[in-house]
Residue frames as qw, qx, qy, qz and C-alpha x, y, z in Angstrom:
[[0.000, 0.890, 0.456, 0.000, 0.00, 0.00, 0.00],
 [0.397, 0.356, -0.024, 0.845, 1.32, 3.43, -0.91],
 [0.296, -0.704, -0.485, 0.427, 0.97, 5.96, 1.88],
 [0.144, 0.981, 0.114, 0.064, 0.90, 9.72, 1.77],
 [0.452, -0.733, 0.391, 0.326, 4.52, 9.67, 2.96],
 [0.650, 0.077, 0.605, 0.453, 5.44, 7.66, -0.17],
 [0.363, 0.798, 0.399, 0.269, 3.68, 10.22, -2.36],
 [0.180, -0.971, 0.092, 0.124, 5.49, 13.06, -0.58],
 [0.589, -0.446, 0.519, 0.430, 8.86, 11.38, -1.10],
 [0.581, 0.342, 0.598, 0.433, 8.14, 10.78, -4.77],
 [0.225, 0.900, 0.308, 0.213, 6.89, 14.30, -5.43],
 [0.342, -0.892, 0.141, 0.258, 9.76, 15.97, -3.57],
 [0.628, -0.204, 0.512, 0.549, 12.33, 14.55, -6.00],
 [0.215, 0.612, -0.226, -0.727, 13.03, 16.73, -9.04],
 [0.835, 0.459, 0.202, -0.225, 11.77, 15.63, -12.47],
 [0.455, -0.360, 0.659, 0.478, 14.10, 13.78, -14.84],
 [0.408, 0.416, -0.447, -0.678, 14.08, 13.76, -18.65],
 [0.909, 0.126, 0.039, -0.394, 12.18, 10.93, -20.39],
 [0.709, 0.437, -0.548, 0.079, 15.36, 9.16, -21.59],
 [0.026, -0.420, 0.743, -0.520, 16.54, 8.95, -17.98],
 [0.713, -0.098, 0.374, -0.584, 13.24, 7.33, -17.00],
 [0.906, 0.288, -0.245, -0.189, 13.67, 4.58, -19.63],
 [0.442, 0.484, -0.670, 0.350, 17.23, 4.01, -18.44],
 [0.289, -0.332, 0.636, -0.634, 16.12, 3.92, -14.82],
 [0.872, 0.028, 0.085, -0.482, 13.29, 1.52, -15.63],
 [0.799, 0.356, -0.484, 0.037, 15.88, -0.84, -17.12],
 [0.283, 0.394, -0.721, 0.495, 18.31, -0.75, -14.17],
 [0.534, -0.245, 0.451, -0.672, 15.50, -1.01, -11.60],
 [0.924, 0.119, -0.119, -0.344, 14.25, -4.12, -13.40],
 [0.678, 0.374, -0.589, 0.232, 17.70, -5.71, -13.48],
 [0.034, -0.395, 0.654, -0.645, 18.29, -4.91, -9.80],
 [0.695, -0.157, 0.303, -0.633, 14.92, -6.36, -8.76],
 [0.948, 0.175, -0.155, -0.214, 15.39, -9.61, -10.72],
 [0.410, 0.576, -0.660, 0.252, 19.06, -10.13, -9.83],
 [0.832, -0.324, -0.429, 0.139, 20.04, -12.85, -7.40],
 [0.458, -0.884, 0.085, 0.045, 21.54, -11.58, -4.16],
 [0.750, -0.332, 0.338, 0.461, 24.91, -13.20, -4.90],
 [0.549, 0.523, 0.333, 0.560, 25.02, -11.45, -8.31],
 [0.065, -0.957, -0.103, -0.263, 24.68, -8.07, -6.62],
 [0.719, -0.567, 0.084, 0.392, 27.89, -8.69, -4.63],
 [0.624, 0.273, 0.252, 0.688, 29.76, -7.46, -7.72],
 [0.040, 0.793, 0.198, 0.575, 28.33, -4.01, -6.95],
 [0.639, -0.647, -0.313, 0.273, 29.52, -3.88, -3.31],
 [0.535, -0.122, 0.003, 0.836, 32.45, -1.60, -4.12],
 [0.019, 0.421, 0.300, 0.856, 29.96, 1.06, -5.30],
 [0.484, -0.714, -0.495, -0.103, 27.92, 1.00, -2.11],
 [0.084, 0.660, -0.324, 0.673, 28.85, 4.05, -0.04],
 [0.229, -0.009, -0.801, 0.553, 29.38, 3.63, 3.72],
 [0.216, -0.623, -0.752, -0.006, 26.18, 3.53, 5.81],
 [0.220, -0.639, -0.301, 0.673, 26.88, 6.98, 7.27],
 [0.061, -0.211, 0.365, 0.905, 26.72, 8.56, 3.77],
 [0.373, -0.267, -0.571, -0.680, 23.05, 7.70, 3.25],
 [0.332, -0.050, 0.639, -0.692, 19.98, 7.45, 5.41],
 [0.018, -0.291, -0.941, -0.170, 17.11, 5.03, 5.36],
 [0.368, -0.124, -0.067, -0.919, 13.90, 6.87, 4.56],
 [0.887, -0.134, 0.020, -0.442, 11.99, 3.57, 4.74],
 [0.335, -0.448, 0.828, -0.022, 13.92, 0.72, 6.29],
 [0.342, 0.091, -0.850, -0.390, 13.67, -2.55, 4.36],
 [0.539, 0.015, 0.555, -0.634, 10.23, -3.92, 5.10],
 [0.013, 0.042, 0.958, 0.282, 8.46, -7.07, 4.02],
 [0.532, 0.272, 0.297, -0.745, 4.91, -7.10, 2.73],
 [0.471, 0.229, 0.830, 0.189, 2.73, -8.82, 0.19],
 [0.307, 0.350, -0.264, -0.845, 1.31, -7.88, -3.19],
 [0.764, 0.321, 0.484, -0.281, -1.49, -9.47, -5.18],
 [0.183, -0.282, 0.741, 0.581, -0.28, -11.22, -8.31],
 [0.686, 0.469, 0.170, -0.530, -2.53, -11.13, -11.36],
 [0.360, -0.146, 0.830, 0.401, -2.37, -13.69, -14.14],
 [0.585, 0.368, -0.196, -0.695, -4.06, -14.29, -17.48],
 [0.832, 0.085, 0.539, -0.104, -5.52, -17.59, -18.58],
 [0.795, 0.416, 0.321, 0.303, -3.35, -18.84, -21.43],
 [0.489, -0.202, 0.121, 0.840, -1.25, -15.69, -21.20],
 [0.002, -0.134, -0.343, -0.930, -3.82, -13.63, -23.13],
 [0.286, -0.560, -0.747, -0.217, -7.19, -14.33, -21.51],
 [0.346, -0.824, -0.146, -0.423, -9.05, -12.47, -18.81],
 [0.164, 0.479, -0.619, 0.601, -7.12, -11.37, -15.76],
 [0.760, -0.524, -0.335, -0.188, -7.63, -13.11, -12.44],
 [0.317, -0.769, 0.477, -0.283, -6.05, -12.89, -8.99],
 [0.740, 0.264, -0.616, 0.065, -3.47, -15.66, -8.93],
 [0.759, -0.459, -0.372, 0.273, -2.34, -15.22, -5.34],
 [0.234, -0.963, 0.134, 0.006, -0.05, -13.20, -3.13],
 [0.781, 0.312, -0.251, 0.479, 3.71, -12.79, -3.33],
 [0.558, -0.707, -0.109, 0.420, 6.13, -11.59, -0.66],
 [0.460, 0.718, 0.018, 0.522, 7.94, -8.35, -1.55],
 [0.549, -0.538, -0.186, 0.612, 10.62, -6.35, 0.26],
 [0.298, 0.838, 0.170, 0.425, 10.89, -2.61, -0.30],
 [0.565, -0.475, -0.134, 0.662, 13.31, 0.08, 0.79],
 [0.270, 0.901, 0.124, 0.316, 13.89, 3.81, 0.25],
 [0.650, -0.382, -0.072, 0.653, 17.23, 5.51, 0.89],
 [0.223, 0.968, 0.055, 0.099, 18.57, 9.04, 0.45],
 [0.716, 0.159, -0.138, 0.666, 22.19, 9.89, -0.25],
 [0.324, -0.615, -0.225, 0.683, 23.63, 12.88, 1.57],
 [0.126, -0.115, 0.387, 0.906, 23.74, 14.61, -1.84],
 [0.453, 0.240, 0.177, -0.840, 19.92, 14.30, -2.02],
 [0.486, 0.143, -0.697, -0.507, 19.28, 11.47, -4.49],
 [0.725, -0.128, 0.452, -0.504, 16.50, 9.07, -3.49],
 [0.266, 0.250, -0.894, -0.260, 16.87, 5.39, -4.24],
 [0.772, -0.056, 0.226, -0.592, 13.98, 2.94, -4.27],
 [0.208, 0.227, -0.931, -0.195, 13.74, -0.83, -4.51],
 [0.819, -0.025, 0.249, -0.516, 11.03, -3.43, -4.65],
 [0.297, 0.380, -0.861, -0.160, 12.07, -7.07, -4.93],
 [0.861, -0.196, -0.337, -0.328, 10.31, -10.40, -4.65],
 [0.735, -0.018, -0.582, 0.347, 11.21, -12.29, -1.51],
 [0.565, -0.804, -0.186, 0.001, 12.26, -11.47, 2.02],
 [0.741, 0.016, -0.087, 0.666, 15.89, -10.38, 1.53],
 [0.163, -0.952, -0.176, 0.189, 16.21, -7.06, 3.37],
 [0.482, -0.525, 0.356, 0.605, 19.92, -6.72, 2.56],
 [0.401, 0.261, 0.638, 0.603, 19.30, -7.07, -1.18],
 [0.059, 0.856, 0.491, 0.149, 16.50, -4.52, -0.99],
 [0.297, -0.881, 0.027, 0.368, 18.69, -1.95, 0.77],
 [0.496, -0.287, 0.516, 0.637, 21.60, -2.59, -1.59],
 [0.334, 0.492, 0.641, 0.485, 19.39, -2.19, -4.67],
 [0.057, -0.944, -0.324, 0.026, 17.95, 1.09, -3.32],
 [0.391, -0.733, 0.232, 0.505, 21.45, 2.47, -2.67],
 [0.463, 0.003, 0.622, 0.631, 22.59, 1.46, -6.17],
 [0.208, 0.759, 0.558, 0.264, 19.50, 3.18, -7.62],
 [0.187, -0.954, -0.085, 0.217, 20.45, 6.38, -5.78],
 [0.494, -0.485, 0.433, 0.578, 24.13, 6.12, -6.79],
 [0.451, 0.311, 0.646, 0.532, 23.15, 5.71, -10.46],
 [0.088, 0.893, 0.407, 0.171, 21.18, 8.96, -10.23],
 [0.458, -0.742, -0.025, 0.489, 24.09, 10.88, -8.69],
 [0.402, 0.905, -0.049, -0.129, 25.63, 11.80, -12.05],
 [0.329, -0.636, 0.639, 0.281, 29.16, 10.33, -11.86],
 [0.731, 0.494, -0.288, -0.373, 29.61, 9.08, -15.46],
 [0.286, 0.445, -0.846, 0.069, 32.52, 6.70, -14.70],
 [0.309, -0.055, 0.828, -0.464, 30.66, 5.02, -11.82],
 [0.700, 0.353, 0.222, -0.580, 27.45, 4.86, -13.85],
 [0.638, 0.511, -0.502, -0.282, 29.19, 3.25, -16.85],
 [0.126, 0.337, -0.909, 0.210, 30.97, 0.74, -14.63],
 [0.463, 0.095, 0.697, -0.539, 27.76, -0.22, -12.82],
 [0.718, 0.440, -0.059, -0.536, 25.94, -0.47, -16.19],
 [0.440, 0.458, -0.761, -0.131, 28.60, -2.89, -17.40],
 [0.086, -0.111, 0.922, -0.361, 28.06, -5.09, -14.34],
 [0.567, 0.279, 0.447, -0.632, 24.26, -4.83, -14.66],
 [0.655, 0.463, -0.378, -0.463, 24.44, -5.87, -18.34],
 [0.271, 0.300, -0.912, 0.066, 26.41, -8.96, -17.29],
 [0.294, 0.085, 0.782, -0.544, 23.83, -9.75, -14.61],
 [0.639, 0.396, 0.101, -0.652, 21.03, -9.25, -17.15],
 [0.542, 0.421, -0.661, -0.302, 22.69, -11.57, -19.69],
 [0.062, 0.152, -0.949, 0.269, 23.09, -14.24, -17.01],
 [0.446, 0.236, 0.575, -0.643, 19.42, -13.88, -16.01],
 [0.653, 0.458, -0.163, -0.581, 18.23, -14.03, -19.64],
 [0.385, 0.356, -0.841, -0.129, 20.37, -17.11, -20.33],
 [0.126, 0.016, 0.904, -0.408, 18.87, -18.89, -17.29],
 [0.546, 0.374, 0.327, -0.675, 15.36, -17.87, -18.38],
 [0.573, 0.472, -0.481, -0.467, 16.02, -19.09, -21.92],
 [0.195, 0.225, -0.952, 0.068, 17.31, -22.43, -20.64],
 [0.317, 0.181, 0.749, -0.553, 14.24, -22.83, -18.46],
 [0.607, 0.456, 0.019, -0.651, 11.97, -22.03, -21.44],
 [0.480, 0.411, -0.714, -0.301, 13.77, -24.58, -23.64],
 [0.002, -0.074, 0.961, -0.268, 13.44, -27.25, -20.94],
 [0.460, 0.324, 0.536, -0.629, 9.72, -26.52, -20.62],
 [0.587, 0.494, -0.273, -0.581, 9.24, -26.56, -24.41],
 [0.252, 0.320, -0.905, -0.125, 10.92, -29.96, -24.59],
 [0.135, 0.141, 0.920, -0.340, 8.18, -31.42, -22.40],
 [0.485, 0.292, 0.050, -0.823, 5.32, -29.91, -24.40],
 [0.316, 0.172, 0.924, 0.128, 2.83, -32.43, -25.73],
 [0.376, 0.174, -0.263, -0.871, 0.60, -31.68, -28.69],
 [0.447, 0.228, 0.832, -0.236, -2.68, -33.55, -28.68],
 [0.376, 0.244, -0.421, -0.789, -4.58, -34.23, -31.84],
 [0.689, 0.165, 0.599, -0.374, -7.51, -36.39, -32.88],
 [0.008, -0.134, 0.819, 0.557, -7.56, -38.74, -35.82],
 [0.651, 0.271, 0.229, -0.672, -10.86, -38.97, -37.58],
 [0.389, 0.007, 0.891, 0.236, -11.74, -42.28, -39.19],
 [0.379, 0.170, -0.396, -0.819, -13.53, -42.21, -42.45],
 [0.587, 0.180, 0.705, -0.354, -16.83, -44.10, -42.59],
 [0.368, 0.522, -0.378, -0.671, -16.63, -45.00, -46.15]]
């Protein structure tokens, strides 16, 4: 549930150009899907705890997951999923957010700090983090592709033979 405090935090941050929003959407997605051990590669970019503050400490909640029958049918409530969220603010003012499936508070805080660091404007740091995130994304996509191929290998097509009455 989004509270009025969340809305205040979001509205207090200055607007960014549209291209930045697409870029941020990409890195937020990679951070949220990354395995905790993959994010260890970003530890050297995490500033010390005294250089940022927790606006919202990592907290665990649930969200309703919607699905579609056959992937394209009508939507229905599939069930609930556990999500951990966190909001941090660097001393320079940038706000970092994270939402990730699961109950890993450390991952949530780390992803929020990385989000804030990526907004801070240091081109070298940003390019280096992007390089690591692209590697993480490739690893994730390869695992997803392998899983899809394994599932496709077990697919069974049913058909009916019609006998002629002739």
